All heavy atoms as an XYZ file, in Angstrom:
952
protein
N      -8.083     -5.598    -18.225
C      -7.208     -4.439    -18.227
C      -7.840     -3.310    -17.444
O      -7.195     -2.575    -16.725
C      -6.929     -3.983    -19.720
C      -6.002     -2.881    -19.808
S      -4.352     -3.368    -19.266
C      -3.456     -1.930    -19.608
N      -9.173     -3.125    -17.630
C      -9.884     -2.085    -16.897
C      -9.805     -2.341    -15.323
O      -9.639     -1.428    -14.601
C     -11.335     -2.002    -17.352
C     -12.122     -0.987    -16.718
S     -11.537      0.615    -17.217
C     -12.908      1.633    -16.754
N      -9.919     -3.563    -14.991
C      -9.835     -3.930    -13.513
C      -8.469     -3.547    -12.992
O      -8.413     -3.066    -11.877
C     -10.185     -5.442    -13.362
C     -10.400     -5.768    -11.935
O     -10.758     -4.910    -11.099
N     -10.189     -7.059    -11.600
N      -7.425     -3.797    -13.720
C      -6.097     -3.478    -13.324
C      -5.929     -1.947    -13.128
O      -5.414     -1.493    -12.079
C      -5.047     -3.963    -14.330
C      -3.667     -3.617    -14.002
C      -2.955     -4.293    -13.006
C      -3.004     -2.680    -14.792
C      -1.654     -3.937    -12.717
C      -1.708     -2.298    -14.509
C      -1.017     -2.995    -13.444
N      -6.466     -1.188    -14.029
C      -6.370      0.269    -13.961
C      -7.190      0.709    -12.707
O      -6.761      1.698    -11.982
C      -6.896      0.908    -15.222
N      -8.331      0.223    -12.520
C      -9.221      0.626    -11.391
C      -8.455      0.284    -10.089
O      -8.436      1.103     -9.157
C     -10.590      0.031    -11.456
C     -11.358      0.123    -10.130
C     -11.311      0.524    -12.610
N      -7.877     -0.893     -9.986
C      -7.192     -1.304     -8.757
C      -5.977     -0.411     -8.495
O      -5.695     -0.049     -7.381
C      -6.769     -2.737     -8.786
C      -7.845     -3.774     -8.961
C      -8.450     -4.018     -7.626
C      -9.480     -5.191     -7.804
N     -10.337     -5.316     -6.616
N      -5.258     -0.048     -9.586
C      -4.109      0.781     -9.428
C      -4.530      2.210     -8.937
O      -3.842      2.843     -8.068
C      -3.353      0.923    -10.768
O      -2.902     -0.424    -11.150
C      -2.072      1.762    -10.638
N      -5.613      2.695     -9.549
C      -6.104      4.076     -9.099
C      -6.619      4.023     -7.646
O      -6.426      4.973     -6.884
C      -7.201      4.527     -9.968
C      -6.716      4.980    -11.375
C      -7.977      5.303    -12.272
C      -5.798      6.126    -11.300
N      -7.230      2.889     -7.225
C      -7.640      2.724     -5.846
C      -6.422      2.721     -4.940
O      -6.441      3.311     -3.908
C      -8.522      1.487     -5.729
N      -5.394      1.939     -5.338
C      -4.166      1.927     -4.514
C      -3.542      3.295     -4.442
O      -3.083      3.721     -3.410
C      -3.141      0.967     -5.093
C      -3.393     -0.455     -4.679
O      -4.044     -0.733     -3.752
N      -2.908     -1.401     -5.489
N      -3.522      4.009     -5.500
C      -2.964      5.374     -5.546
C      -3.674      6.328     -4.607
O      -3.143      7.097     -3.874
C      -2.944      5.946     -6.937
N      -5.056      6.247     -4.690
C      -5.855      7.021     -3.807
C      -5.665      6.704     -2.345
O      -5.584      7.612     -1.514
N      -5.559      5.436     -2.063
C      -5.399      4.961     -0.645
C      -3.984      5.484     -0.199
O      -3.814      5.921      0.931
C      -5.500      3.499     -0.562
N      -2.987      5.290     -1.045
C      -1.668      5.775     -0.630
C      -1.635      7.295     -0.416
O      -0.998      7.789      0.501
C      -0.654      5.396     -1.693
C      -0.198      3.965     -1.706
C       0.514      3.610     -3.065
C       0.662      3.628     -0.551
N      -2.374      8.051     -1.288
C      -2.398      9.481     -1.130
C      -3.071      9.877      0.186
O      -2.615     10.783      0.834
C      -3.194     10.049     -2.309
C      -3.155     11.567     -2.427
C      -1.753     12.102     -2.607
C      -4.037     11.982     -3.594
N      -4.132      9.229      0.574
C      -4.739      9.455      1.834
C      -3.789      9.141      3.007
O      -3.693      9.986      3.955
C      -6.071      8.727      2.006
C      -6.627      8.836      3.386
C      -7.107      9.206      1.009
N      -3.069      8.112      2.939
C      -2.128      7.793      3.959
C      -0.998      8.796      4.043
O      -0.572      9.211      5.161
C      -1.574      6.362      3.783
N      -0.482      9.260      2.946
C       0.508     10.311      2.859
C      -0.032     11.620      3.481
O       0.699     12.273      4.224
C       1.004     10.512      1.439
C       1.765      9.301      0.915
C       1.856     11.768      1.321
C       2.007      9.314     -0.645
N      -1.276     11.860      3.214
C      -1.858     13.074      3.700
C      -2.083     13.080      5.207
O      -1.888     14.024      5.916
C      -3.153     13.333      2.954
C      -3.945     14.525      3.361
C      -3.493     15.873      3.330
C      -5.277     14.661      3.847
N      -4.436     16.709      3.755
C      -5.581     16.019      4.100
C      -6.248     13.675      4.087
C      -6.813     16.377      4.599
C      -7.453     14.051      4.611
C      -7.703     15.436      4.818
N      -2.512     11.851      5.749
C      -2.846     11.799      7.140
C      -1.670     11.436      8.100
O      -1.681     11.853      9.222
C      -3.907     10.716      7.348
C      -5.347     11.003      6.859
C      -6.238      9.810      7.028
C      -5.895     12.262      7.505
N      -0.650     10.759      7.595
C       0.446     10.297      8.446
C       1.668     11.122      8.110
O       2.141     11.062      6.967
C       0.673      8.792      8.239
C       1.805      8.341      9.224
C      -0.598      7.979      8.610
N       2.214     11.787      9.084
C       3.334     12.659      8.917
C       4.600     11.974      8.395
O       5.324     12.554      7.576
C       3.656     13.408     10.178
C       4.733     14.411     10.093
C       5.013     15.131     11.354
O       4.391     14.826     12.380
N       5.900     16.047     11.324
N       4.835     10.760      8.855
C       6.097     10.076      8.525
C       6.077      9.191      7.265
O       6.883      8.416      6.960
C       6.577      9.246      9.676
C       7.059     10.094     10.832
O       7.515     11.214     10.539
O       7.020      9.658     11.983
N       4.876      9.295      6.504
C       4.805      8.646      5.139
C       4.926      9.832      4.209
O       4.066     10.751      4.172
C       3.550      7.863      5.021
C       3.368      6.775      6.014
C       3.436      7.309      3.594
C       2.160      6.020      5.934
N       5.985      9.796      3.418
C       6.245     11.010      2.580
C       6.364     10.609      1.125
O       6.839      9.523      0.756
C       7.539     11.636      3.013
O       8.630     10.790      2.955
C       7.427     12.262      4.418
N       5.966     11.571      0.271
C       6.183     11.490     -1.163
C       6.647     12.878     -1.601
O       5.976     13.841     -1.433
C       4.850     11.135     -1.881
C       4.924     11.095     -3.402
C       5.718      9.844     -3.852
C       3.560     11.049     -3.997
N       7.884     12.901     -2.037
C       8.507     14.191     -2.385
C       8.750     14.224     -3.840
O       8.889     13.225     -4.564
C       9.762     14.430     -1.594
O      10.692     13.374     -1.847
C       9.506     14.552     -0.101
N       8.923     15.448     -4.393
C       9.245     15.602     -5.745
C       9.328     17.116     -6.104
O       8.862     17.959     -5.340
N       9.905     17.389     -7.247
C      10.148     18.751     -7.655
C       8.838     19.465     -8.104
O       8.684     20.625     -7.858
C      11.133     18.841     -8.754
C      12.518     18.330     -8.390
O      12.812     18.370     -7.122
O      13.278     17.914     -9.218
N       8.000     18.740     -8.728
C       6.766     19.288     -9.248
C       5.617     18.353     -8.994
O       5.760     17.215     -8.589
C       6.851     19.526    -10.755
O       7.015     18.280    -11.395
N       4.419     18.876     -9.217
C       3.213     18.074     -9.008
C       3.158     16.928     -9.986
O       2.765     15.773     -9.620
C       1.943     18.969     -9.170
O       2.045     20.032     -8.264
C       0.724     18.197     -8.903
N       3.597     17.119    -11.216
C       3.645     16.075    -12.204
C       4.533     14.919    -11.810
O       4.172     13.718    -11.923
N       5.737     15.184    -11.248
C       6.635     14.181    -10.821
C       6.071     13.474     -9.609
O       6.213     12.221     -9.483
C       7.999     14.782    -10.443
C       8.776     15.164    -11.650
C      10.222     15.643    -11.309
C      10.936     15.974    -12.551
N      12.375     16.349    -12.267
N       5.432     14.188     -8.683
C       4.780     13.523     -7.533
C       3.654     12.611     -7.997
O       3.538     11.508     -7.488
C       4.213     14.601     -6.586
C       5.209     15.255     -5.784
C       4.483     16.238     -4.791
C       5.541     16.988     -3.938
N       4.816     17.852     -3.035
N       2.834     13.029     -8.989
C       1.781     12.185     -9.453
C       2.331     10.942    -10.142
O       1.793      9.813     -9.911
C       0.879     12.964    -10.423
N       3.345     11.102    -10.942
C       3.940      9.907    -11.593
C       4.575      8.953    -10.570
O       4.380      7.778    -10.654
C       5.080     10.353    -12.602
C       5.696      9.280    -13.366
C       4.735      8.412    -14.193
C       6.879      9.798    -14.199
N       5.258      9.529     -9.596
C       5.794      8.704     -8.539
C       4.677      7.937     -7.754
O       4.844      6.808     -7.409
C       6.572      9.572     -7.545
O       7.728     10.027     -8.170
N       3.555      8.657     -7.511
C       2.496      8.033     -6.789
C       1.911      6.861     -7.591
O       1.610      5.810     -7.013
C       1.350      9.069     -6.494
C       0.165      8.593     -5.723
C       0.578      8.132     -4.312
C      -0.909      9.633     -5.642
N       1.708      7.001     -8.895
C       1.181      5.901     -9.701
C       2.198      4.776     -9.760
O       1.776      3.551     -9.641
C       0.915      6.458    -11.199
C      -0.220      7.463    -11.171
C       0.606      5.291    -12.076
C      -1.548      6.952    -10.708
N       3.445      5.031     -9.881
C       4.538      3.974     -9.864
C       4.553      3.274     -8.546
O       4.666      2.010     -8.509
C       5.846      4.546    -10.297
C       5.977      5.040    -11.743
C       7.291      5.699    -11.938
C       5.801      3.872    -12.683
N       4.437      4.029     -7.485
C       4.435      3.405     -6.123
C       3.166      2.533     -5.943
O       3.198      1.415     -5.376
C       4.504      4.461     -4.980
C       4.233      3.853     -3.620
C       5.907      5.069     -4.986
N       2.068      3.013     -6.502
C       0.784      2.246     -6.405
C       0.942      0.938     -7.222
O       0.444     -0.122     -6.793
C      -0.382      3.053     -6.965
N       1.614      0.991     -8.358
C       1.873     -0.257     -9.116
C       2.751     -1.181     -8.315
O       2.497     -2.391     -8.278
C       2.589      0.115    -10.441
C       1.701      0.704    -11.526
C       2.552      1.168    -12.712
C       0.665     -0.357    -11.994
N       3.839     -0.681     -7.714
C       4.692     -1.508     -6.911
C       3.914     -2.130     -5.743
O       4.034     -3.310     -5.404
C       5.919     -0.743     -6.373
C       6.811     -0.331     -7.498
C       6.670     -1.481     -5.302
C       7.982      0.602     -7.154
N       3.070     -1.307     -5.069
C       2.282     -1.739     -3.947
C       1.322     -2.839     -4.400
O       1.175     -3.887     -3.712
C       1.517     -0.604     -3.347
C       0.803     -0.891     -2.076
C       1.448     -1.248     -0.928
C      -0.591     -0.824     -2.046
C       0.791     -1.506      0.260
C      -1.305     -1.084     -0.889
C      -0.580     -1.442      0.239
N       0.706     -2.674     -5.532
C      -0.143     -3.747     -6.053
C       0.569     -5.004     -6.409
O       0.061     -6.152     -6.035
N       1.731     -4.920     -6.965
C       2.562     -6.168     -7.287
C       2.960     -6.821     -5.959
O       2.975     -8.079     -5.868
C       3.781     -5.782     -8.118
C       3.421     -5.377     -9.575
C       4.681     -4.898    -10.248
C       2.833     -6.548    -10.340
N       3.390     -6.067     -4.977
C       3.761     -6.653     -3.703
C       2.615     -7.358     -3.057
O       2.748     -8.504     -2.562
C       4.387     -5.567     -2.760
C       4.409     -6.041     -1.341
C       5.729     -5.117     -3.248
N       1.422     -6.741     -3.104
C       0.230     -7.359     -2.533
C      -0.199     -8.585     -3.284
O      -0.769     -9.524     -2.747
C      -0.884     -6.370     -2.405
C      -0.740     -5.468     -1.227
O      -0.181     -5.861     -0.184
N      -1.231     -4.267     -1.343
N       0.099     -8.612     -4.641
C      -0.330     -9.723     -5.423
C       0.628    -10.923     -5.301
O       0.196    -12.079     -5.216
C      -0.399     -9.310     -6.899
C      -0.948    -10.381     -7.806
C      -2.261    -10.666     -7.824
C      -0.103    -11.100     -8.620
C      -2.811    -11.685     -8.687
C      -0.568    -12.084     -9.447
C      -1.916    -12.396     -9.495
N       1.927    -10.691     -5.279
C       2.915    -11.787     -5.211
C       3.420    -12.142     -3.823
O       3.536    -13.315     -3.530
C       4.130    -11.415     -6.185
C       3.757    -11.393     -7.598
C       3.790    -10.265     -8.338
C       3.466    -12.597     -8.227
C       3.490    -10.259     -9.677
C       3.160    -12.584     -9.612
C       3.185    -11.388    -10.348
N       3.714    -11.189     -2.988
C       4.406    -11.478     -1.787
C       3.386    -11.732     -0.629
O       3.538    -12.640      0.186
C       5.333    -10.323     -1.397
C       5.982    -10.532     -0.017
C       6.340    -10.075     -2.464
N       2.317    -10.933     -0.568
C       1.409    -11.023      0.576
C       0.705    -12.382      0.713
O       0.615    -12.870      1.852
C       0.319     -9.951      0.427
C      -0.544     -9.763      1.641
C      -1.502     -8.608      1.488
C      -2.350     -8.408      2.763
N      -3.193     -7.205      2.613
N       0.277    -13.088     -0.374
C      -0.247    -14.432     -0.107
C       0.705    -15.426      0.449
O       0.359    -16.235      1.301
C      -0.669    -14.867     -1.552
C      -0.825    -13.636     -2.320
C       0.161    -12.677     -1.741
N       2.014    -15.339      0.067
C       3.003    -16.218      0.664
C       3.141    -15.911      2.116
O       3.191    -16.864      2.964
C       4.347    -16.066     -0.075
C       5.447    -16.827      0.582
C       4.213    -16.460     -1.535
N       3.242    -14.648      2.484
C       3.378    -14.291      3.882
C       2.127    -14.680      4.692
O       2.235    -15.200      5.824
C       3.606    -12.742      4.027
C       3.645    -12.351      5.472
C       4.965    -12.420      3.407
N       0.971    -14.574      4.106
C      -0.266    -14.955      4.817
C      -0.310    -16.491      5.061
O      -0.743    -16.900      6.091
C      -1.494    -14.519      4.020
C      -1.738    -13.021      4.094
C      -2.949    -12.568      3.304
O      -3.237    -13.146      2.271
N      -3.577    -11.560      3.749
N       0.171    -17.219      4.106
C       0.200    -18.679      4.320
C       1.197    -19.057      5.431
O       0.886    -19.867      6.290
C       0.527    -19.421      3.006
C      -0.705    -19.310      2.042
C       0.886    -20.901      3.225
C      -0.418    -19.812      0.626
N       2.340    -18.347      5.423
C       3.379    -18.676      6.445
C       2.908    -18.265      7.847
O       3.327    -18.818      8.814
C       4.695    -17.990      6.063
C       5.398    -18.558      4.847
C       6.608    -17.688      4.466
C       5.763    -19.959      5.033
N       2.066    -17.213      7.890
C       1.596    -16.711      9.187
C       0.226    -17.219      9.582
O      -0.392    -16.730     10.532
C       1.626    -15.170      9.242
O       0.688    -14.706      8.196
C       2.984    -14.618      9.059
N      -0.265    -18.200      8.879
C      -1.586    -18.788      9.156
C      -1.761    -19.213     10.617
O      -2.807    -18.835     11.165
C      -1.902    -19.973      8.242
C      -3.333    -20.554      8.319
C      -4.385    -19.447      8.000
C      -3.468    -21.715      7.426
N      -0.845    -19.857     11.225
C      -1.042    -20.169     12.691
C      -1.177    -18.908     13.535
O      -1.943    -18.850     14.479
C       0.234    -20.943     13.028
C       0.706    -21.519     11.742
C       0.364    -20.546     10.746
N      -0.411    -17.905     13.258
C      -0.542    -16.599     13.986
C      -1.837    -15.899     13.679
O      -2.382    -15.260     14.570
C       0.663    -15.703     13.626
C       2.041    -16.048     14.186
C       3.109    -15.207     13.688
C       2.001    -16.051     15.760
N      -2.347    -16.069     12.467
C      -3.595    -15.497     12.089
C      -4.737    -16.109     12.918
O      -5.541    -15.416     13.501
C      -3.890    -15.700     10.624
C      -5.174    -15.101     10.176
C      -5.200    -13.753      9.783
C      -6.310    -15.864     10.023
C      -6.387    -13.186      9.340
C      -7.496    -15.293      9.609
C      -7.550    -13.992      9.257
N      -4.664    -17.411     13.134
C      -5.645    -18.104     13.918
C      -5.486    -17.757     15.405
O      -6.443    -17.428     16.070
C      -5.531    -19.606     13.662
C      -5.947    -19.982     12.287
C      -6.425    -20.367     14.697
C      -5.642    -21.367     11.855
N      -4.241    -17.711     15.945
C      -3.956    -17.433     17.284
C      -4.359    -16.040     17.701
O      -4.907    -15.792     18.807
C      -2.475    -17.620     17.618
C      -2.047    -17.500     18.993
C      -2.610    -18.638     19.832
C      -0.520    -17.528     19.075
N      -4.110    -15.033     16.818
C      -4.420    -13.655     17.065
C      -5.794    -13.167     16.617
O      -6.129    -12.003     16.689
C      -3.375    -12.731     16.514
O      -3.409    -12.815     15.089
C      -1.996    -13.033     17.008
N      -6.602    -14.113     16.089
C      -7.942    -13.902     15.559
C      -7.886    -12.809     14.446
O      -8.741    -11.920     14.318
C      -8.865    -13.445     16.689
C      -9.114    -14.466     17.778
C      -9.972    -13.909     18.845
C      -9.660    -15.743     17.226
N      -6.834    -12.842     13.639
C      -6.727    -11.931     12.492
C      -5.959    -10.660     12.706
O      -5.700     -9.920     11.719
N      -5.546    -10.359     13.939
C      -4.877     -9.103     14.143
C      -3.527     -9.046     13.583
O      -2.944     -7.982     13.303
C      -4.797     -8.840     15.626
C      -6.107     -8.461     16.301
C      -5.900     -8.318     17.820
C      -6.640     -7.188     15.741
N      -2.925    -10.245     13.206
C      -1.599    -10.302     12.541
C      -1.698     -9.666     11.160
O      -0.654     -9.227     10.606
C      -1.125    -11.699     12.472
C       0.366    -11.777     12.161
C      -1.895    -12.572     11.507
C       1.316    -11.318     13.240
N      -2.868     -9.496     10.656
C      -3.102     -8.886      9.350
C      -2.594     -7.468      9.340
O      -1.952     -6.971      8.371
C      -4.575     -8.869      8.951
O      -5.022    -10.213      8.958
C      -4.822     -8.297      7.620
N      -2.687     -6.740     10.475
C      -2.106     -5.374     10.589
C      -0.609     -5.412     10.427
O      -0.083     -4.543      9.776
C      -2.442     -4.767     11.951
C      -3.927     -4.469     12.176
C      -4.179     -4.083     13.626
C      -4.423     -3.374     11.230
N       0.043     -6.385     11.000
C       1.461     -6.489     10.917
C       1.859     -6.853      9.462
O       2.820     -6.299      8.928
C       2.021     -7.550     11.908
C       3.511     -7.748     11.712
C       1.789     -7.126     13.323
N       1.135     -7.761      8.856
C       1.419     -8.165      7.474
C       1.259     -6.973      6.541
O       2.091     -6.709      5.634
C       0.503     -9.378      7.034
C       0.676     -9.612      5.545
C       0.874    -10.585      7.806
N       0.183     -6.193      6.719
C      -0.021     -5.003      5.906
C       1.120     -3.998      6.100
O       1.549     -3.325      5.159
C      -1.380     -4.367      6.214
C      -2.525     -5.152      5.625
O      -2.343     -5.980      4.783
N      -3.727     -4.876      6.193
N       1.577     -3.844      7.307
C       2.665     -2.924      7.644
C       3.980     -3.375      6.926
O       4.701     -2.593      6.344
C       2.909     -2.802      9.097
N       4.216     -4.653      6.961
C       5.422     -5.245      6.293
C       5.314     -5.036      4.826
O       6.349     -4.733      4.169
C       5.595     -6.699      6.679
C       5.921     -6.963      8.117
C       5.917     -8.459      8.398
C       7.263     -6.383      8.517
N       4.118     -5.226      4.224
C       4.017     -4.961      2.748
C       4.212     -3.466      2.399
O       4.868     -3.157      1.376
C       2.553     -5.393      2.289
C       2.275     -6.846      2.457
S       3.497     -7.984      1.653
C       4.317     -8.609      3.105
N       3.785     -2.556      3.255
C       4.002     -1.184      3.063
C       5.473     -0.846      3.204
O       6.027     -0.038      2.416
C       3.151     -0.313      4.030
C       3.155      1.158      3.766
C       2.695      1.499      2.403
C       2.261      1.865      4.822
N       6.174     -1.446      4.162
C       7.589     -1.216      4.335
C       8.384     -1.784      3.166
O       9.345     -1.202      2.699
C       8.085     -1.751      5.672
C       7.526     -1.028      6.847
S       8.121     -1.670      8.423
C       9.798     -1.035      8.436
N       7.987     -2.958      2.642
C       8.573     -3.518      1.508
C       8.440     -2.628      0.293
O       9.322     -2.422     -0.517
C       8.058     -4.934      1.182
C       8.641     -5.660      0.029
C      10.119     -5.804      0.101
C       7.951     -6.985     -0.152
N       7.201     -2.060      0.135
C       6.937     -1.112     -0.944
C       7.852      0.092     -0.863
O       8.357      0.576     -1.860
C       5.434     -0.708     -0.947
O       4.646     -1.858     -1.136
C       5.163      0.319     -2.029
N       8.007      0.620      0.370
C       8.903      1.745      0.541
C      10.328      1.431      0.174
O      11.000      2.238     -0.492
C       8.825      2.186      2.008
O       9.763      3.202      2.331
N      10.834      0.239      0.561
C      12.157     -0.167      0.225
C      12.317     -0.309     -1.273
O      13.311      0.135     -1.874
C      12.480     -1.478      0.926
C      13.924     -1.924      0.617
C      15.047     -1.487      1.153
C      14.248     -2.968     -0.322
N      16.082     -2.198      0.572
C      15.633     -3.117     -0.294
C      13.513     -3.818     -1.188
C      16.331     -3.984     -1.091
C      14.168     -4.680     -1.958
C      15.553     -4.782     -1.950
N      11.303     -0.957     -1.958
C      11.410     -1.125     -3.425
C      11.354      0.174     -4.135
O      12.032      0.446     -5.116
C      10.250     -2.018     -3.864
C      10.412     -3.576     -3.573
C       9.188     -4.280     -3.930
C      11.587     -4.091     -4.361
N      10.465      1.133     -3.625
C      10.431      2.458     -4.231
C      11.802      3.161     -4.110
O      12.219      3.864     -5.047
C       9.387      3.312     -3.509
N      12.459      2.967     -2.991
C      13.818      3.559     -2.836
C      14.784      2.885     -3.875
O      15.647      3.599     -4.444
C      14.285      3.312     -1.393
C      15.601      4.038     -1.132
O      15.755      5.220     -1.584
O      16.492      3.389     -0.556
N      14.655      1.577     -4.117
C      15.505      0.943     -5.063
C      15.275      1.454     -6.482
O      16.210      1.488     -7.264
C      15.300     -0.606     -5.054
C      15.575     -1.211     -3.682
C      17.033     -0.916     -3.228
O      17.967     -1.085     -3.921
N      17.095     -0.431     -1.959
N      14.026      1.865     -6.802
C      13.753      2.353     -8.129
C      13.827      3.928     -8.194
O      13.382      4.556     -9.138
C      12.307      1.955     -8.540
C      12.221      0.510     -8.931
C      11.522     -0.375     -8.056
C      12.798      0.030    -10.042
C      11.463     -1.683     -8.397
C      12.665     -1.333    -10.410
C      12.027     -2.188     -9.536
N      14.415      4.472     -7.135
C      14.638      5.930     -7.089
C      13.370      6.737     -7.109
O      13.323      7.837     -7.673
C      15.554      6.379     -8.233
C      16.704      7.280     -7.747
O      16.827      7.411     -6.564
O      17.405      7.802     -8.661
N      12.313      6.202     -6.496
C      11.076      6.991     -6.351
C      11.115      7.647     -4.943
O      11.706      7.177     -4.008
C       9.845      6.043     -6.437
C       9.736      5.328     -7.765
C       8.604      4.244     -7.717
C       9.395      6.291     -8.913
N      10.467      8.797     -4.866
C      10.561      9.577     -3.612
C       9.476      9.240     -2.595
O       8.801     10.079     -2.136
C      10.590     11.032     -3.963
C      11.739     11.403     -4.816
O      12.851     10.918     -4.651
N      11.504     12.241     -5.852
N       9.270      7.950     -2.324
C       8.265      7.524     -1.386
C       8.960      6.891     -0.199
O       9.844      5.999     -0.427
C       7.292      6.497     -2.049
C       6.305      5.936     -1.082
C       5.211      6.589     -0.609
C       6.472      4.589     -0.638
C       4.268      6.085      0.198
C       5.518      4.081      0.229
C       4.445      4.826      0.610
N       8.618      7.253      1.033
C       9.315      6.665      2.212
C       8.372      6.501      3.391
O       7.541      7.396      3.608
C      10.525      7.555      2.586
C      11.327      6.980      3.714
N      12.095      5.814      3.528
C      11.457      7.342      4.971
C      12.697      5.544      4.640
N      12.331      6.423      5.525
N       8.488      5.387      4.043
C       7.770      5.128      5.257
C       8.763      5.031      6.367
O       9.690      4.225      6.331
C       6.893      3.809      5.198
C       6.231      3.534      6.494
C       5.939      3.865      4.036
N       8.593      5.900      7.403
C       9.629      5.985      8.470
C       9.144      5.216      9.703
O       8.321      5.624     10.472
C       9.782      7.476      8.885
C      10.846      7.647      9.922
C      12.237      7.380      9.398
O      12.525      7.655      8.210
O      13.017      6.793     10.163
N       9.620      3.949      9.842
C       9.377      3.113     11.013
C       8.212      2.212     10.941
O       7.299      2.323     10.113
N       8.254      1.194     11.800
C       7.246      0.168     11.831
C       5.903      0.625     12.252
O       4.880      0.258     11.605
C       7.766     -0.963     12.758
C       6.701     -2.160     12.857
C       6.517     -2.993     11.866
C       5.930     -2.225     13.978
C       5.622     -4.021     11.945
C       5.014     -3.255     14.136
C       4.824     -4.121     13.084
N       5.791      1.379     13.315
C       4.481      1.808     13.814
C       3.787      2.753     12.790
O       2.527      2.790     12.700
C       4.564      2.430     15.226
C       4.961      1.344     16.156
C       6.081      1.202     16.813
C       4.127      0.176     16.557
N       6.099      0.065     17.598
C       4.940     -0.544     17.450
C       2.843     -0.218     16.231
C       4.405     -1.744     18.044
C       2.386     -1.376     16.828
C       3.195     -2.087     17.726
N       4.575      3.513     12.129
C       4.088      4.399     11.033
C       3.469      3.522     10.006
O       2.416      3.828      9.430
C       5.133      5.270     10.490
O       5.729      6.135     11.545
C       4.637      6.134      9.378
N       4.182      2.388      9.620
C       3.726      1.465      8.631
C       2.423      0.773      9.067
O       1.532      0.512      8.235
C       4.792      0.498      8.309
N       2.298      0.454     10.389
C       1.064     -0.088     10.860
C      -0.118      0.830     10.665
O      -1.159      0.418     10.159
C       1.218     -0.609     12.355
C      -0.118     -0.983     12.947
C       2.227     -1.665     12.480
N       0.093      2.063     11.116
C      -0.986      3.076     10.913
C      -1.323      3.315      9.458
O      -2.493      3.374      9.039
C      -0.613      4.389     11.602
C      -1.625      5.509     11.557
C      -2.898      5.075     12.206
C      -1.092      6.732     12.248
N      -0.234      3.426      8.642
C      -0.464      3.610      7.230
C      -1.158      2.415      6.572
O      -2.009      2.579      5.739
N      -0.738      1.222      6.952
C      -1.375      0.026      6.394
C      -2.857     -0.051      6.784
O      -3.721     -0.458      5.944
N      -3.188      0.358      8.043
C      -4.615      0.414      8.439
C      -5.400      1.413      7.628
O      -6.503      1.084      7.096
C      -4.695      0.700      9.909
C      -6.080      0.764     10.526
C      -6.701     -0.631     10.466
C      -5.970      1.182     11.982
N      -4.843      2.549      7.405
C      -5.536      3.620      6.630
C      -5.659      3.124      5.164
O      -6.767      3.260      4.591
C      -4.695      4.899      6.731
C      -4.801      5.485      8.107
C      -5.244      5.914      5.630
C      -3.900      6.664      8.370
N      -4.627      2.594      4.616
C      -4.671      2.125      3.241
C      -5.693      1.016      3.034
O      -6.458      1.005      2.097
C      -3.265      1.681      2.780
C      -2.356      2.921      2.555
C      -3.334      0.923      1.467
C      -0.890      2.596      2.374
N      -5.774      0.078      4.064
C      -6.782     -1.025      3.969
C      -8.191     -0.413      3.952
O      -9.035     -0.911      3.164
C      -6.593     -1.962      5.119
O      -5.328     -2.576      5.032
N      -8.442      0.485      4.834
C      -9.819      1.030      4.911
C     -10.158      1.800      3.660
O     -11.231      1.610      3.095
C      -9.935      1.962      6.206
C      -9.829      1.064      7.463
C     -11.209      2.741      6.161
C      -9.675      1.835      8.736
N      -9.279      2.714      3.213
C      -9.543      3.499      2.031
C      -9.670      2.605      0.779
O     -10.540      2.858     -0.046
C      -8.462      4.608      1.879
C      -8.688      5.387      0.552
C      -8.507      5.560      3.054
N      -8.781      1.636      0.664
C      -8.852      0.736     -0.490
C     -10.151     -0.047     -0.521
O     -10.781     -0.196     -1.603
C      -7.678     -0.299     -0.514
O      -6.477      0.338     -0.757
N     -10.579     -0.476      0.597
C     -11.863     -1.178      0.647
C     -13.012     -0.267      0.249
O     -13.879     -0.651     -0.574
C     -12.115     -1.677      2.084
C     -13.454     -2.192      2.297
C     -13.978     -3.418      1.927
C     -14.620     -1.485      2.875
N     -15.302     -3.513      2.197
C     -15.723     -2.343      2.781
C     -14.714     -0.225      3.430
C     -16.980     -2.004      3.241
C     -15.964      0.151      3.868
C     -17.046     -0.705      3.801
N     -13.042      0.930      0.753
C     -14.083      1.902      0.363
C     -14.058      2.278     -1.068
O     -15.099      2.299     -1.706
C     -13.967      3.186      1.275
N     -12.850      2.464     -1.596
C     -12.731      2.771     -3.036
C     -13.180      1.606     -3.901
O     -13.743      1.864     -4.973
C     -11.300      3.277     -3.350
C     -10.957      4.682     -2.897
C      -9.494      4.961     -3.186
C     -11.846      5.729     -3.508
N     -12.791      0.395     -3.531
C     -13.132     -0.787     -4.311
C     -14.679     -1.043     -4.265
O     -15.216     -1.619     -5.228
C     -12.368     -1.974     -3.880
C     -11.000     -1.943     -4.383
O     -10.671     -1.555     -5.506
N     -10.035     -2.370     -3.550
N     -15.353     -0.588     -3.214
C     -16.783     -0.664     -3.180
C     -17.477      0.302     -4.121
O     -18.386      0.005     -4.814
C     -17.303     -0.467     -1.671
C     -18.780     -0.231     -1.618
C     -16.912     -1.638     -0.831
N     -16.889      1.500     -4.157
C     -17.479      2.602     -4.904
C     -17.113      2.491     -6.451
O     -17.991      2.653     -7.234
C     -17.033      3.948     -4.377
C     -17.446      5.112     -5.327
C     -17.542      4.144     -3.023
N     -15.863      2.155     -6.772
C     -15.396      2.082     -8.123
C     -15.898      0.905     -8.800
O     -16.156     -0.131     -8.257
C     -13.852      2.104     -8.195
C     -13.250      3.410     -7.699
C     -11.689      3.205     -7.670
C     -13.578      4.585     -8.610
N     -16.128      1.015    -10.180
C     -16.692     -0.128    -10.964
C     -15.670     -1.268    -11.043
O     -14.468     -1.036    -11.101
C     -16.955      0.496    -12.361
C     -16.011      1.585    -12.455
C     -15.827      2.122    -11.006
N     -16.185     -2.462    -11.093
C     -15.342     -3.656    -11.247
C     -15.389     -4.043    -12.749
O     -16.427     -4.415    -13.257
C     -15.877     -4.795    -10.429
C     -14.926     -5.949    -10.363
O     -13.739     -5.749    -10.651
O     -15.342     -7.053     -9.934
N     -14.259     -3.874    -13.442
C     -14.209     -4.053    -14.890
C     -13.912     -5.499    -15.328
O     -13.131     -5.680    -16.193
N     -14.549     -6.501    -14.741
C     -14.309     -7.895    -15.165
C     -14.888     -8.182    -16.512
O     -15.785     -7.766    -16.991
C     -14.889     -8.843    -14.102
C     -14.066     -8.913    -12.895
O     -12.887     -8.505    -12.955
O     -14.609     -9.303    -11.821
């Protein structure tokens, strides 16, 4: 359970950095509390998308992964971020990613920040 909470907080932090750095990734809300709650819920959705959908997509794109020497990972991460944005819209959360190239940049930022946070934060296994 502790590991799940740490991963969710790392996702929330990474999403927050991407929202802060990329103009077309937005999180809106009436108050800071609503924004924080939306951010945590979006981080949960992002974690679930990465847990359930991403492995299937990675297996399906394995030949492209080999052909592009791993650069297709940027596209897969962008698609996971766009799927998270669509799901957040379905759940009436105020998180939006505008366009594919914005998602590529956001996915790159989220990957780097998540990696750094997972190195620093404790692993609660």
